[in-house]
C-alpha positions in Angstrom: -46.1 -19.9 50.0 -49.5 -18.6 51.0 -51.3 -21.9 50.5 -48.4 -23.8 52.2 -48.9 -21.6 55.2 -52.6 -22.3 55.4 -52.0 -26.0 54.9 -49.9 -25.9 58.1 -53.2 -25.3 60.0 -54.8 -28.5 58.7 -53.5 -30.8 61.5 -54.9 -28.4 64.1 -58.4 -28.2 62.5 -59.4 -31.6 64.1 -58.8 -30.3 67.6 -59.9 -26.7 67.3 -63.5 -26.2 68.6 -66.0 -24.9 66.0 -69.6 -23.8 66.0 -71.5 -25.4 63.1 -73.3 -23.0 60.7 -77.1 -23.0 61.0 -78.9 -25.2 58.5 -81.8 -22.8 58.2 -82.4 -19.1 58.7 -82.7 -18.3 62.4 -85.8 -16.3 63.3 -85.3 -12.8 64.7 -86.6 -13.7 68.2 -84.3 -16.7 68.4 -81.4 -14.4 67.4 -82.3 -12.0 70.2 -82.5 -15.0 72.6 -79.0 -16.4 71.5 -77.6 -12.9 71.8 -79.0 -12.6 75.4 -77.6 -16.0 76.3 -74.1 -15.1 74.9 -74.2 -11.9 76.9 -75.2 -13.7 80.1 -72.3 -16.2 79.7 -69.9 -13.3 79.2 -71.3 -11.4 82.3 -71.0 -14.5 84.5 -67.4 -15.1 83.4 -66.7 -11.4 84.1 -67.7 -12.1 87.8 -66.2 -15.5 88.4 -62.8 -15.0 90.1 -59.7 -16.9 89.0 -59.0 -19.8 91.4 -55.6 -19.6 93.1 -55.0 -15.8 93.2 -52.9 -14.8 96.2 -52.9 -11.1 95.6 -54.2 -8.7 93.0 -53.0 -5.5 94.6 -50.1 -5.0 92.1 -50.3 -2.5 89.3 -52.7 -3.4 86.5 -51.0 -3.0 83.1 -54.4 -2.8 81.4 -56.1 -0.5 83.9 -56.9 2.3 81.4 -58.0 -0.1 78.7 -60.2 -2.5 80.7 -63.5 -1.1 79.5 -62.7 -1.2 75.8 -61.0 -4.6 76.0 -64.1 -6.1 77.7 -61.9 -7.4 80.5 -62.3 -7.5 84.3 -59.3 -7.9 86.5 -58.9 -11.1 88.6 -61.8 -12.9 86.8 -62.0 -15.4 83.9 -62.4 -12.4 81.6 -59.0 -11.1 82.7 -57.8 -11.0 79.0 -61.1 -10.0 77.6 -61.2 -9.8 73.8 -57.5 -8.9 73.5 -56.4 -12.4 72.1 -59.2 -12.6 69.5 -58.9 -9.0 68.3 -55.0 -9.2 68.1 -55.3 -12.5 66.2 -57.9 -11.2 63.8 -55.9 -8.0 63.1 -52.7 -9.9 62.6 -54.2 -12.4 60.1 -56.1 -9.7 58.2 -53.0 -7.6 57.8 -51.0 -10.7 56.6 -53.7 -11.5 54.1 -54.1 -7.8 53.0 -50.3 -7.4 52.5 -50.3 -10.6 50.4 -47.8 -12.2 52.8 -50.2 -15.2 52.9 -52.5 -16.0 50.0 -56.2 -16.6 50.8 -58.9 -17.3 48.2 -62.1 -16.4 49.9 -64.1 -18.0 47.1 -62.8 -21.4 48.2 -64.6 -22.9 51.2 -61.5 -24.7 52.3 -59.4 -21.5 52.4 -62.1 -19.7 54.4 -62.2 -22.6 56.9 -58.4 -22.7 57.2 -58.2 -18.9 57.5 -60.8 -18.9 60.3 -59.0 -21.9 61.9 -55.7 -19.9 61.8 -57.4 -17.0 63.5 -58.6 -19.3 66.3 -55.3 -21.0 66.7 -53.4 -17.7 67.0 -56.0 -16.4 69.5 -55.4 -19.4 71.7 -51.6 -19.0 71.4 -51.8 -15.3 72.2 -54.1 -16.0 75.2 -51.5 -18.6 76.4 -48.6 -16.1 75.9 -50.4 -13.3 77.7 -51.6 -15.6 80.5 -48.0 -16.9 81.0 -46.5 -13.4 81.0 -49.2 -12.1 83.5 -48.7 -15.1 85.9 -44.9 -15.1 85.7 -44.6 -11.4 86.3 -46.5 -11.6 89.6 -49.8 -10.1 88.6 -51.6 -12.6 91.0 -48.8 -12.9 93.5 -45.1 -14.0 93.5 -44.8 -17.2 91.4 -42.4 -18.7 93.9 -45.1 -18.4 96.6 -47.9 -19.5 94.3 -46.1 -22.7 93.3 -45.9 -24.4 89.9 -49.3 -26.1 90.2 -51.3 -22.9 90.9 -49.4 -21.1 88.2 -50.3 -23.7 85.6 -53.9 -23.7 86.8 -54.1 -19.9 86.5 -52.7 -20.1 82.9 -55.1 -22.9 82.0 -58.1 -20.9 83.3 -57.2 -17.9 81.3 -56.6 -19.9 78.1 -60.0 -21.8 78.5 -61.7 -18.4 79.0 -60.0 -17.2 75.8 -61.5 -20.1 73.9 -64.9 -19.4 75.4 -64.7 -15.8 74.1 -63.7 -17.1 70.6 -66.7 -19.5 70.5 -69.2 -16.9 71.8 -68.0 -14.5 69.0 -68.3 -17.3 66.4 -71.7 -18.2 67.6 -73.0 -14.8 66.9 -71.0 -14.3 63.7 -72.3 -17.6 62.2 -75.8 -16.1 62.3 -77.3 -17.5 65.5 -77.3 -14.1 67.1 -77.0 -10.4 66.2 -73.7 -8.7 65.4 -70.5 -10.1 66.8 -69.4 -11.1 70.3 -66.5 -8.6 70.3 -68.8 -5.6 69.6 -71.4 -6.9 72.1 -68.9 -7.4 74.9 -67.3 -4.0 74.4 -70.6 -2.1 74.4 -71.7 -4.0 77.5 -68.5 -3.3 79.4 -68.5 0.5 78.5 -72.2 0.9 79.4 -71.6 -1.0 82.7 -68.7 1.4 83.5 -70.8 4.5 82.7 -73.8 3.3 84.8 -71.6 2.4 87.7 -69.9 5.8 87.7 -73.3 7.5 87.6 -75.2 5.3 90.1 -72.6 3.5 92.3 -73.7 3.4 96.0 -70.1 2.8 97.2 -68.9 5.4 99.6 -65.4 6.9 100.0 -64.0 9.2 102.6 -62.1 12.0 100.8 -61.6 14.3 103.7 -65.1 15.9 103.9 -66.9 12.9 105.3 -68.3 9.9 103.3 -69.2 10.6 99.6 -70.9 8.3 97.1 -68.9 7.2 94.1 -71.9 7.6 91.7 -72.1 11.1 90.3 -75.9 11.3 90.3 -76.3 9.8 93.8 -73.6 12.1 95.1 -75.4 15.1 93.6 -78.6 14.4 95.6 -76.7 13.3 98.7 -74.7 16.5 98.8 -77.8 18.7 98.2 -79.6 17.0 101.0 -76.8 16.9 103.6 -74.9 20.2 103.0 -76.4 23.4 104.3 -74.6 25.5 101.7 -76.4 24.4 98.5 -74.3 26.4 96.0 -71.1 24.9 97.4 -72.7 21.4 97.4 -73.6 21.9 93.7 -70.1 23.1 92.9 -68.6 20.0 94.6 -71.0 17.6 92.8 -70.2 19.1 89.4 -66.4 19.6 89.8 -65.1 17.2 92.5 -61.7 15.8 91.5 -61.1 12.4 93.1 -64.5 10.8 92.2 -66.8 10.9 89.1 -68.7 14.2 88.9 -71.7 15.5 87.1 -69.5 17.3 84.5 -68.0 13.9 83.6 -71.5 12.6 83.0 -72.5 15.6 80.9 -69.3 15.2 78.9 -70.2 11.5 78.2 -73.7 12.5 77.0 -72.2 15.2 74.8 -69.8 12.7 73.1 -72.7 10.2 72.6 -74.6 13.0 70.8 -71.6 14.1 68.7 -70.9 10.5 67.5 -74.6 9.8 66.7 -74.8 13.2 64.8 -71.6 12.3 62.8 -73.1 8.9 61.9 -75.5 10.6 59.6 -72.9 12.2 57.4 -72.6 10.4 54.1 -72.0 10.8 50.3 -74.6 9.1 48.2 -73.4 8.1 44.8 -76.2 7.7 42.2 -76.3 4.2 40.6 -78.6 2.6 38.0 -79.2 -0.8 36.6 -77.4 -1.7 33.5 -80.0 -4.4 32.7 -83.3 -2.7 33.6 -84.0 0.8 32.3 -85.3 3.2 34.9 -84.1 1.3 37.9 -82.1 3.7 40.0 -80.7 4.0 43.5 -77.9 5.3 45.6 -74.7 3.8 47.1 -74.0 5.5 50.4 -70.4 6.2 51.5 -70.5 7.0 55.2 -68.1 9.4 57.0 -67.3 6.5 59.3 -66.8 4.2 56.3 -64.8 1.6 58.3 -67.1 2.1 61.3 -65.2 1.7 64.6 -62.4 -0.5 63.2 -59.6 2.2 63.3 -60.1 2.9 67.0 -60.4 -0.8 67.8 -57.2 -1.6 66.0 -55.4 1.4 67.6 -56.6 0.2 71.0 -55.4 -3.3 70.4 -51.9 -2.1 69.4 -51.5 0.4 72.3 -52.9 -2.1 74.9 -50.4 -4.7 73.9 -47.5 -2.2 73.9 -48.5 -0.9 77.4 -48.7 -4.4 78.8 -45.3 -5.4 77.4 -43.7 -2.0 78.4 -44.9 -2.1 82.0 -43.9 -5.7 82.5 -40.4 -5.4 81.1 -39.9 -2.1 83.0 -40.7 -3.9 86.3 -38.0 -6.4 85.5 -35.3 -4.1 83.9 -36.0 -0.5 85.0 -32.4 0.6 84.1 -32.2 -0.8 80.6 -32.0 2.0 78.1 -34.2 0.2 75.4 -36.8 -0.5 78.1 -36.8 3.1 79.2 -37.2 4.3 75.5 -40.2 2.0 75.3 -41.7 3.5 78.4 -41.1 4.4 82.1 -43.8 3.9 84.7 -44.6 5.5 88.1 -47.4 5.3 90.7 -50.6 7.4 90.0 -51.4 9.9 92.7 -50.1 7.8 95.6 -51.9 4.5 94.5 -50.4 1.2 93.5 -51.6 1.8 89.9 -48.7 2.6 87.5 -49.1 5.1 84.7 -46.7 5.9 81.8 -44.4 8.8 82.8 -41.9 8.7 80.0 -40.9 7.0 76.7 -43.1 5.9 73.8 -45.8 4.6 76.1 -46.2 8.1 77.7 -46.6 9.9 74.4 -49.1 7.3 73.2 -51.3 7.6 76.3 -53.8 10.5 76.7 -53.5 13.4 79.2 -55.8 12.7 82.1 -57.3 16.2 82.1 -57.2 19.6 80.3 -54.8 20.9 83.1 -52.3 18.1 82.3 -52.7 18.8 78.6 -51.8 22.5 79.1 -48.9 21.8 81.5 -47.2 19.4 79.0 -48.1 20.7 75.5 -45.4 18.6 73.8 -47.1 15.4 75.2 -50.5 16.7 74.0 -49.3 17.6 70.5 -47.5 14.3 70.0 -50.5 12.3 71.4 -53.0 14.1 69.2 -50.8 13.7 66.1 -50.4 10.0 66.9 -54.1 9.4 67.4 -55.2 11.2 64.2 -52.4 9.7 62.0 -52.8 6.1 63.4 -56.6 6.1 63.0 -56.4 7.5 59.5 -53.7 5.1 58.4 -55.4 2.1 60.0 -58.7 3.0 58.4 -57.1 3.2 54.9 -55.3 -0.1 55.5 -58.5 -1.8 56.7 -60.5 -1.1 53.5 -57.8 -2.9 51.6 -57.8 -6.0 53.8 -61.5 -6.2 54.6 -63.0 -6.3 51.1 -64.3 -2.8 51.0 -61.7 -1.1 48.8 -62.8 0.8 45.6 -61.9 -2.2 43.5 -64.0 -4.5 45.7 -67.0 -2.1 45.6 -66.7 -1.7 41.8 -66.8 -5.5 41.5 -69.8 -5.8 43.8 -71.7 -3.2 41.8 -70.7 -4.9 38.5 -71.8 -8.3 39.8 -75.2 -6.7 40.7 -75.5 -5.2 37.2 -75.3 -1.7 38.6 -73.3 1.2 37.3 -72.8 4.7 38.5 -75.0 7.2 36.7 -72.8 9.1 34.1 -69.9 6.7 34.4 -68.6 3.7 32.6 -66.9 0.7 34.3 -63.4 2.2 34.2 -64.5 5.7 35.3 -66.7 4.2 38.0 -63.6 2.7 39.6 -61.8 6.0 39.4 -64.7 7.8 41.0 -64.9 5.2 43.8 -61.1 5.5 44.2 -61.5 9.2 44.6 -64.2 9.0 47.3 -63.7 5.8 49.4 -60.0 6.2 50.5 -60.7 9.9 51.3 -63.8 9.0 53.4 -61.9 6.2 55.1 -58.9 8.3 56.1 -60.9 11.4 57.0 -63.5 9.3 59.0 -60.6 7.6 60.9 -59.1 11.0 61.7 -62.4 12.3 62.9 -62.8 9.3 65.2 -59.4 9.9 66.6 -60.2 13.6 67.1 -63.5 12.9 68.9 -61.6 10.3 71.1 -59.0 12.9 72.1 -61.7 15.5 72.8 -63.6 13.1 75.0 -60.4 12.3 77.0 -59.7 16.0 77.5 -63.1 16.9 78.8 -63.2 13.9 81.2 -65.9 11.7 79.6 -66.5 8.6 81.7 -65.1 5.3 80.2 -62.4 7.0 78.1 -62.9 8.6 74.7 -62.1 5.4 72.8 -64.5 3.4 74.9 -67.4 5.8 74.3 -66.7 5.9 70.6 -66.8 2.2 70.4 -69.9 1.9 72.5 -71.8 4.5 70.6 -70.9 3.1 67.1 -71.7 -0.4 68.3 -75.1 0.6 69.7 -75.9 2.5 66.5 -75.0 -0.7 64.4 -77.3 -2.8 66.6 -80.1 -0.2 66.2 -79.6 -0.5 62.4 -79.7 -4.3 62.7 -82.9 -4.2 64.7 -84.6 -1.8 62.1 -83.5 -4.0 59.2 -84.6 -7.2 60.9 -88.0 -5.6 61.8 -88.6 -4.5 58.2 -87.7 -8.0 56.9 -90.0 -9.7 59.4 -92.9 -7.3 58.7 -92.3 -8.1 55.0 -92.3 -11.8 55.6 -95.5 -11.5 57.7 -97.2 -9.5 54.9 -96.1 -12.1 52.4 -97.4 -14.9 54.6 
């Protein structure tokens, strides 16, 4: 059944675009250049508006998730990385649950599996684009006309294909890391910098104020005669980013970087060469940022579906169980106010959390449980389970000091699933804490951004060491 499913992808392989693998090792400088080019293309697409939009004043179903989905409303990057992440998660879970059989040792299977991920990403992009256009996200379809509606869908699907190819370009070894990680980190960093340094002014009742927290701090100190009141307003103003939000963001960055250093080092030795010893590190964040990324993909899809069906069928009991939506503080933006979507969304402040403790408890429980379970599931489907690690060590003629092959697997089985589940729960807890203290860019966004930047730093260090080694050898 598994191979029959993958064989169904064969007819599409001829039309699916593909980046050819490099024939030689790409030098580090060229990798940096390709990464920069990829990022430039993404940033350009994030600013190019969709042709044919009549209005984008309606509620944005992905408003709270835009930064972590690397999407920008009304542009070619409207869908961001949602299609490729959802497709990858879907295929990995199918393979991990043995619903489809994939032999990664076979080149054809690997090619067909990657092709299936691309195909599903394109189909998901088409589905999301169609739903967005037909639900009036860019204006009433009857007023837009069939031609413009088709053009909008086509633009979004083509943009989705571009994201898939940019991600593949980096993953094939031309650049550093993956496109998904790069785009998320860029979007979150852009949000934080904008909230800190934005020169845009708003009139909130006390005269014009700058949106950027740091610019507002100096502006208020220079223009207000009462300096203590000016400081208080800069640190605690409610309707715009404040200095406390900025400090909370820096605090979360520090906490995540500190936690990155936690690990259990298992002593290993060579079974072939006597005296050759080392350690195998099991990090606290064993599955890195995957739990929070998967959780974000699940909730974003649920929020999008819930809000759109609620707009069409607000009185349907099943729709209301899924989620009810209401305007946020007198704006056009809709937020979850009831149903599953409400309890899966974070409180927007500590005050909200205290006023509705049931919502807070359910949300915290959901985050910790979802991240822990997704983390445990991910090690099984991503080739990092205890059995996979034991096989890797055995293939490298390495054994754990004081353990035979059978007991080595038992020791890994004791440590790895615990580290994965606990690390996932810790990620969820830090995300909740960041949301409650008002960190800029959402707790999930900052977590993803910090872990991705840390991974890139490790990559740069590794590449620098290898390059210096090559230079010495030369």
